[in-house]
C-alpha positions as CSV (number, residue, x, y, z in Angstrom):
1,M,274.4,115.9,257.9
2,A,274.1,118.2,254.6
3,V,276.9,119.7,253.2
4,V,275.7,122.8,250.9
5,Q,277.7,123.9,247.9
6,R,280.4,126.7,249.0
7,S,279.9,128.3,245.8
8,E,276.1,129.3,246.9
9,F,276.7,130.0,250.5
10,S,280.2,130.7,251.4
11,L,280.8,132.8,248.3
12,A,277.7,134.7,249.1
13,L,278.7,135.2,252.6
14,N,282.3,136.6,251.6
15,Q,281.7,138.5,248.5
16,I,278.1,139.8,248.6
17,A,278.6,141.1,252.1
18,S,281.6,143.1,250.6
19,E,280.4,143.9,247.3
20,R,276.9,145.0,248.0
21,G,277.8,146.8,251.6
22,V,275.7,144.2,253.6
23,D,276.7,143.3,257.2
24,P,278.1,139.8,257.0
25,Q,276.1,138.6,259.9
26,I,272.8,139.7,258.0
27,V,274.0,137.4,255.0
28,V,274.6,134.6,257.6
29,D,271.0,134.9,259.3
30,T,269.3,135.2,255.7
31,I,271.0,132.1,255.0
32,K,269.9,130.5,258.1
33,G,266.2,131.7,257.6
34,A,266.5,130.3,253.8
35,I,267.6,126.9,254.9
36,L,264.7,126.7,257.8
37,A,262.3,127.9,254.9
38,A,263.2,124.9,252.9
39,F,262.9,122.4,255.5
40,R,259.5,123.7,256.5
41,K,258.4,123.4,252.9
42,D,259.4,119.8,252.6
43,N,257.8,119.1,256.1
44,P,254.5,120.7,256.4
45,G,253.6,119.0,259.5
46,I,256.0,120.8,261.5
47,E,254.3,124.3,261.3
48,D,253.2,124.4,264.8
49,E,256.7,123.3,266.1
50,I,258.8,125.3,263.6
51,D,260.0,127.8,266.3
52,S,261.7,124.9,268.2
53,Y,263.9,124.3,265.2
54,T,267.2,126.1,264.5
55,V,269.9,126.0,261.8
56,E,273.4,125.7,262.5
57,L,275.8,127.0,259.9
58,N,279.6,126.5,259.5
59,E,280.7,129.8,258.0
60,N,284.1,128.2,256.8
61,T,282.8,124.9,255.3
62,G,279.3,125.9,254.3
63,E,278.1,122.9,256.3
64,T,274.5,123.2,257.9
65,K,272.4,121.3,260.2
66,I,268.8,121.3,261.3
67,L,268.7,121.1,265.1
68,I,265.8,120.6,267.5
69,E,266.7,121.1,271.2
70,G,270.2,120.4,270.1
71,K,269.3,117.2,268.2
72,D,270.5,116.8,264.7
73,V,267.3,116.1,262.7
74,T,268.5,117.0,259.1
75,P,266.9,114.6,256.9
76,P,269.0,112.5,254.3
77,G,269.4,114.2,251.0
78,F,268.3,117.5,252.4
79,G,271.4,119.2,251.1
80,R,270.9,119.4,247.6
81,I,267.1,120.3,247.8
82,A,268.0,122.8,250.7
83,A,270.4,124.6,248.3
84,Q,268.3,125.0,245.4
85,T,265.3,126.2,247.6
86,A,267.5,128.4,249.6
87,K,269.3,129.9,246.6
88,Q,266.0,131.6,245.7
89,V,265.2,132.8,249.2
90,L,268.7,134.0,249.7
91,L,268.8,136.1,246.6
92,Q,265.3,137.6,247.5
93,K,266.5,138.4,251.1
94,I,269.9,139.8,250.1
95,R,268.2,142.0,247.4
96,E,265.9,143.2,250.3
97,K,268.8,143.7,253.0
98,E,270.8,145.5,250.1
99,K,267.9,147.7,249.3
100,D,267.6,148.7,253.1
101,A,271.1,149.3,253.4
102,I,271.2,151.7,250.4
103,I,268.0,153.3,251.8
104,E,269.5,153.8,255.1
105,E,272.7,155.4,253.5
106,Y,270.7,157.8,251.3
107,S,268.6,158.7,254.1
108,K,271.6,160.3,255.7
109,R,272.3,162.3,252.4
110,V,268.9,163.7,252.1
111,G,269.2,167.6,251.3
112,T,272.5,167.1,249.3
113,V,273.0,167.1,245.5
114,V,274.1,164.0,243.7
115,A,275.0,163.3,240.0
116,G,272.0,161.6,238.1
117,M,271.3,160.0,234.9
118,I,267.8,159.3,233.4
119,L,267.3,155.6,232.9
120,R,263.6,155.3,231.9
121,F,260.1,156.9,232.1
122,L,257.5,155.5,234.3
123,G,254.2,157.2,233.5
124,P,254.6,160.7,234.4
125,N,257.9,159.8,236.8
126,I,261.4,159.9,235.7
127,I,263.7,156.9,237.1
128,V,267.0,158.2,237.6
129,D,270.3,156.3,238.4
130,I,272.1,158.2,241.4
131,G,274.9,155.6,241.8
132,K,274.0,152.8,244.2
133,A,270.3,153.2,243.7
134,E,267.5,154.4,241.5
135,A,265.5,157.5,242.4
136,V,262.4,159.0,241.3
137,I,261.6,162.4,239.9
138,E,257.7,163.1,240.2
139,P,256.0,165.8,238.1
140,L,256.1,168.7,240.6
141,D,260.0,168.1,240.8
142,K,260.4,168.8,237.3
143,I,261.6,172.0,235.9
144,P,258.9,173.4,233.6
145,N,260.1,173.5,229.9
146,E,263.1,171.4,230.6
147,Q,263.7,168.4,228.1
148,Y,264.2,165.1,229.6
149,F,265.7,162.2,227.6
150,L,267.2,158.9,228.1
151,N,270.7,159.1,229.5
152,K,270.6,162.5,230.1
153,K,273.0,163.6,232.9
154,M,271.9,166.1,235.4
155,P,272.6,166.9,238.9
156,V,269.5,166.2,241.3
157,Y,268.7,167.1,244.9
158,I,267.6,164.3,247.4
159,K,264.4,165.6,248.5
160,E,263.2,162.7,250.9
161,I,262.9,159.0,251.4
162,N,259.2,157.5,250.9
163,D,259.3,154.8,253.5
164,E,255.9,153.5,252.3
165,K,257.3,152.7,248.8
166,R,260.9,152.4,250.0
167,E,261.7,155.1,247.2
168,I,264.2,157.7,246.9
169,L,262.5,160.9,245.7
170,V,264.7,163.6,244.1
171,S,264.0,166.9,242.5
172,R,265.0,169.5,239.9
173,S,262.8,172.0,241.1
174,A,263.6,172.4,244.8
175,P,265.5,175.4,245.9
176,G,267.9,173.1,247.8
177,L,269.4,172.2,244.4
178,I,270.8,175.6,243.7
179,E,272.3,175.8,247.1
180,G,274.0,172.5,246.5
181,L,275.3,173.8,243.3
182,L,276.7,176.8,244.7
183,K,278.4,174.6,247.4
184,R,280.2,172.7,244.6
185,E,281.1,175.7,242.5
186,V,281.9,178.3,245.3
187,P,284.8,177.1,247.5
188,E,283.8,179.9,249.9
189,V,280.3,178.6,250.3
190,N,281.7,175.1,250.9
191,S,284.0,176.1,253.6
192,G,281.5,178.4,255.3
193,S,283.2,181.7,254.6
194,V,280.1,182.7,252.8
195,I,276.7,181.6,254.0
196,I,273.7,181.2,252.1
197,K,270.7,182.7,254.1
198,K,267.9,181.7,252.0
199,V,267.1,180.7,248.4
200,V,263.7,181.2,246.6
201,R,263.0,180.1,243.1
202,E,260.3,179.9,240.5
203,P,261.9,176.9,238.6
204,G,262.6,177.5,235.0
205,N,262.4,181.5,235.1
206,R,264.1,182.8,238.1
207,A,265.6,182.6,241.5
208,K,267.2,184.9,244.3
209,I,269.6,183.9,246.6
210,A,270.4,185.9,250.0
211,V,274.1,185.4,251.0
212,Y,276.5,187.2,253.6
213,S,279.8,186.6,255.3
214,E,280.9,187.1,258.9
215,Q,284.4,187.4,257.6
216,S,285.9,190.9,256.8
217,G,287.2,191.4,253.3
218,I,285.0,188.7,251.9
219,D,282.5,189.9,249.2
220,P,279.7,187.3,249.3
221,V,278.2,188.3,246.2
222,G,281.3,188.6,244.4
223,S,282.3,185.2,245.7
224,C,279.4,183.5,244.3
225,V,279.1,185.3,241.0
226,G,282.8,184.8,240.2
227,Q,284.9,186.6,237.7
228,K,283.0,187.5,234.7
229,G,280.1,185.5,236.2
230,V,281.9,182.1,235.6
231,R,280.6,180.5,238.9
232,I,276.9,181.5,238.8
233,Q,277.0,180.8,235.0
234,A,278.3,177.2,235.9
235,V,274.9,176.9,238.4
236,I,272.7,178.1,235.5
237,N,274.1,175.8,232.9
238,A,273.4,172.8,235.4
239,L,269.7,174.2,235.3
240,D,269.8,173.6,231.6
241,G,270.2,177.4,231.0
242,L,266.5,178.0,232.0
243,E,266.7,180.2,235.0
244,K,268.0,183.7,235.8
245,I,269.7,183.8,239.3
246,D,270.0,186.9,241.2
247,V,272.6,186.8,244.1
248,I,271.7,189.3,246.9
249,Q,273.7,190.8,249.8
250,W,271.4,189.9,252.9
251,N,271.0,192.6,255.6
252,P,269.5,192.3,259.0
253,D,267.8,195.7,258.6
254,P,264.2,194.7,256.7
255,A,264.0,198.1,255.0
256,K,267.5,197.5,253.4
257,M,267.0,193.8,252.8
258,I,263.9,194.5,250.8
259,A,265.6,197.1,248.8
260,N,268.2,194.8,247.9
261,A,265.6,191.8,247.2
262,L,264.1,194.0,244.8
263,S,267.3,194.6,242.6
264,P,268.2,195.3,239.9
265,A,265.8,198.2,240.8
266,K,267.4,201.2,242.4
267,N,266.4,204.4,244.3
268,L,263.6,202.8,246.4
269,K,261.8,204.0,249.4
270,V,260.9,201.3,251.7
271,Q,258.6,201.7,254.7
272,I,258.2,198.7,256.9
273,N,255.4,197.5,259.4
274,E,256.9,194.9,261.3
275,E,254.1,193.8,263.2
276,E,251.9,193.1,260.0
277,K,254.9,191.9,258.1
278,R,254.0,194.4,255.4
279,A,256.3,196.7,253.3
280,E,255.4,199.5,251.1
281,V,257.9,200.3,248.3
282,T,257.9,203.5,246.6
283,A,259.8,203.5,243.3
284,P,260.7,206.2,240.6
285,R,258.5,205.5,237.4
286,E,261.3,204.2,235.2
287,E,262.2,201.7,237.9
288,L,258.9,200.3,238.1
289,P,259.1,197.6,235.4
290,L,262.3,196.3,237.3
291,V,260.6,196.3,240.7
292,I,257.8,194.5,239.5
293,G,259.4,192.3,236.9
294,R,257.8,190.0,234.2
295,E,254.3,189.3,235.3
296,G,255.1,190.2,239.0
297,Q,257.9,187.8,239.0
298,N,260.5,190.1,240.8
299,V,258.4,191.3,243.6
300,R,256.9,187.8,244.4
301,L,260.3,186.3,244.8
302,A,261.3,189.3,246.9
303,S,258.5,188.8,249.1
304,K,259.3,185.2,249.5
305,L,262.9,185.9,250.3
306,T,262.2,188.6,252.9
307,E,258.8,186.9,254.4
308,Y,257.3,190.4,253.9
309,N,254.2,191.4,252.1
310,I,255.5,193.8,249.6
311,E,253.2,196.6,247.9
312,V,254.8,198.6,245.3
313,D,253.5,202.2,244.7
314,S,254.5,205.2,242.7
315,D,253.4,208.9,242.6
316,Q,252.6,208.4,238.9
317,I,250.9,204.9,239.1
318,G,247.1,205.2,238.9
319,V,246.9,208.7,237.9
320,E,245.0,209.1,234.6
321,A,246.6,211.1,231.8
322,E,245.1,214.7,231.6
323,E,244.6,216.1,228.2
324,T,247.4,218.7,227.7
325,P,245.8,222.0,226.7
326,A,247.4,223.8,223.7
327,V,248.9,227.4,224.7
328,E,247.1,230.1,222.9
329,V,249.3,231.9,220.3
330,P,248.3,235.2,218.7
331,P,247.2,234.4,215.1
332,L,249.8,235.3,212.3
333,D,249.3,238.3,210.1
334,D,247.9,236.2,207.2
335,G,245.2,234.9,209.5
336,S,246.7,231.3,210.0
337,T,247.5,229.9,213.4
338,P,251.1,228.4,213.6
339,L,251.8,225.1,215.1
340,T,251.8,225.2,219.0
341,T,253.2,222.9,221.8
342,G,251.5,221.7,224.9
343,A,253.1,222.0,228.4
344,R,254.9,218.6,227.8
345,G,256.2,219.6,224.5
346,K,253.7,217.7,222.5
347,E,252.8,219.2,219.0
348,V,249.2,220.2,218.6
349,S,248.5,219.4,215.0
350,E,245.4,221.2,214.7
351,V,245.2,224.1,212.2
352,S,242.4,226.7,212.7
353,K,242.8,228.4,209.4
354,V,244.4,227.9,206.1
355,P,244.6,230.6,203.5
356,E,242.5,230.2,200.4
357,A,245.3,229.9,198.0
358,V,246.7,226.9,199.9
359,S,243.3,225.4,200.4
360,E,242.7,225.6,196.8
361,A,246.0,223.7,196.0
362,V,245.5,220.9,198.8
363,E,243.5,218.0,197.8
364,E,240.5,217.0,200.0
365,P,240.9,214.1,202.3
366,K,239.9,210.7,201.0
367,E,236.3,209.5,202.0
368,E,237.8,206.6,203.9
369,G,239.8,209.0,206.1
370,T,236.9,211.1,206.7
371,H,234.7,208.0,207.7
372,E,237.4,207.0,210.1
373,K,237.4,210.3,211.8
374,V,233.9,210.8,212.1
375,E,233.5,207.2,213.6
376,A,236.3,208.2,216.0
377,E,234.5,211.4,217.3
378,T,231.0,209.5,217.5
379,K,232.3,206.3,219.2
380,P,232.1,206.5,223.1
381,K,235.3,207.1,225.1
382,A,236.8,204.0,226.2
383,K,237.6,203.6,229.9
384,K,240.9,205.2,230.7
385,S,243.6,202.7,231.9
386,K,245.9,203.1,234.7
387,K,248.8,203.9,232.6
388,A,249.3,207.2,231.0
389,K,248.2,207.5,227.3
390,V,249.3,210.0,224.8
391,Q,246.4,211.5,222.8
392,K,246.6,210.5,219.2
393,D,248.0,213.0,216.9
394,N,245.2,213.6,214.2
395,S,247.9,215.0,211.8
396,A,248.9,211.4,210.9
397,K,245.7,211.4,208.7
398,R,246.4,215.0,207.3
399,P,250.0,215.3,206.6
400,F,249.4,217.8,203.9
401,L,248.0,220.1,206.6
402,I,251.0,220.2,208.6
403,R,253.4,220.5,205.6
404,F,251.8,223.9,204.5
405,A,251.1,225.0,208.0
406,R,254.7,224.7,209.0
407,Q,255.5,227.3,206.5
408,R,255.0,231.0,207.2
409,L,252.9,232.0,204.3
410,P,253.3,235.6,202.8
411,K,250.8,238.4,203.5
412,K,248.2,239.3,200.9
413,N,248.4,242.7,199.3
C-alpha cells in the first residue's frame, strides 16, 4: 500500500478543479493515469498486460493502490517514486485538460467581441491575452496602418477556433468587430430594438452599416449615431480612429436601398435589373465625387452592402469639352475689337487689333514667352481626357494686351 502526499494529489483534486475550471472527475482520471504511467515505467516487462492493471484512488486520503484482477500488487516504496513521476504527468495532463476546457468555452463565444491586450509578437502574428486564454491575430486580421505595441489594450473579434493547432483566432479587421462594438455602445442594438442588417468595411478606411427597426417610433440611424455622434464616435475610437463609418437606413426596395447605400450622395436615379443583380445609377455632376468616393471606395462598399453590381453614370461623364466659340462683336470705331465672352461666360483674351499709338507704348513680349507659345502651337494635341478641360487662357502670358484692350480708346482725328 502506498500513501501519496496529500499536497500533490488531494490538493490538486480540490483546488485545480475549481480554480482552473476543470471537471473534478477529469482530475481524478488524470491522477490514475499518471500513477499507472509511473508503475509501467518502473516495470517495463508488463507492457503486454498493462490493460489488466487498474489504479484505485481514495479521494479523501490520497491513498492509491495498483490492482490486477482485484489483487493489490503495489510494490514496496512505490508511493514516493510514483509521486515524483506522477507529478510531472499530472501537471502536463492538467494543462492539456485545462486548455481543452478553455477552447471549448471560447468555441461557444465565436462571433463575439472580447477585450484583449497584446502580450508579444510571434513572427507576423500577434499574441493577445483575452482573459483565460491567449489568442492569435494573423496578418490578414490586422487593421492596415494601425500601430501595435506591447500591452496595448483593444477589443478583438473571436473569429474561429483552429482545431488543428488548438488556437483561438481573433481579428481586428472583421466586419463582426463593428457589429459587436455597436451592441456594446448602443442599448437599442443590444436589446434587439434596432437590428443590424449587414456590415461591410475596408479596414482602416471606411465601413457601411445597414440598420432598421421593426418598432415604430425608433430611429435606427439616430440610435446608432447617438447625440452629437457620441455613440458612433466611441466605435470609431475603438478602431484606433482610423475608420469612417456610415450608418444607413435599410430598405427592402433595392432601388431605394442602393440610393441610401451611396450616401452622402443625393438626388440619385437608380434603375434595377434584379435578374442580373445589376443597378445603373445616374447622378448629377456635382454629386459624382461623393457617389464614387475616394478611389471608388464608396461605390465598392455600396455594392457589397446591397449585393448589386453598381454602375455609375452621368449625362456629363465621357463628354469631351468642346471649344467654346467667341461671339462675334462689331469692331469699335477706333478699329479695335473689345473683349468678348463665349457661351459659358469665359473671357476670350485674343485681341485682333491694337492701335499703333498703343502698340508703340507696349514692349514686345520676351523671347522666352514667344518660344513657349510657338512650342505650344506646334506640339501635337494631347488626347482629351474624359473630364472636361477648360482651354488655357493665353492672356496669362500677355497681361499688357488685356490691360490696354479693356480701355475704350479715343477716336483718331
